[in-house]
N, C-alpha and C positions, 0 to 999 in steps of 0.2 A: 459474568463478564460479557461485555458487548462485543460482537464480532464485527471486525472492520469490513466495510464494504469496499472492495478493491476498486470498483468503477468510480465511486465517489471520491476515494482518495486520489485516484489519478486525475480526476477532474479538478480537485482542489490544488494539486501540484501544478497542473497546467495554468490555473488562475494565478498562482504565485509567480510562475515563470513569466506570464503575460504582464503581471504588475511590474516586474523588473524591467521587462522589455519596453514598457510604455513610459518609464520615468526619464525625464531629461536629467534631473539631478536627483539621485536617490538619497532620501533622508536616512541617515545611518541607523538611527534608532528604529524607525519603521522597517527598514531593510533587515535588521537584526531579528526583529520579531517574526518577519516572514520566513527568514531562514530557519529559525527555531521551529516554527510551525511545520515547515517542510521536512525537517529532520524527524519530527515526531511522526508525521505521516509516513515517511519512508520506513521508519522502524516498525510501526504498527503493521504496515503493509507487508513487510518482509516476514514478520511473525505469522501473519494470516496466510501468506503463501506457503509457509512451512506446514501449517495446519491443514491446508487444502491438499498439499502433497501427501501428508500422512493419511488423510481420509481416502484419497485416491488409491494409495497403496493398500490400504485395508480392503477396499472394495475389490481391487484387482486380485488380492490374495484370496478373498472369499470366493470370487468367480472361478479362479483356478482350482481351488479345492473342490468346488461344486462340479467342475468339468472332469476332474480326476475320479470322481465317484462312479 
């Protein structure tokens, strides 16, 4: 499983937002594809953030156990 790079995902989301901002008339089909891409990025980023949070909690717990010894 490939881990999502949160910085890259944020950059891509910003690019999608900029694309919409720069359109005088949005092509509905292209716009829909951009929205779908954004949804995938958001979902993957949310999952990765949860993984990072779990990793952080594991490290914190291990540190607390080490300090309690």
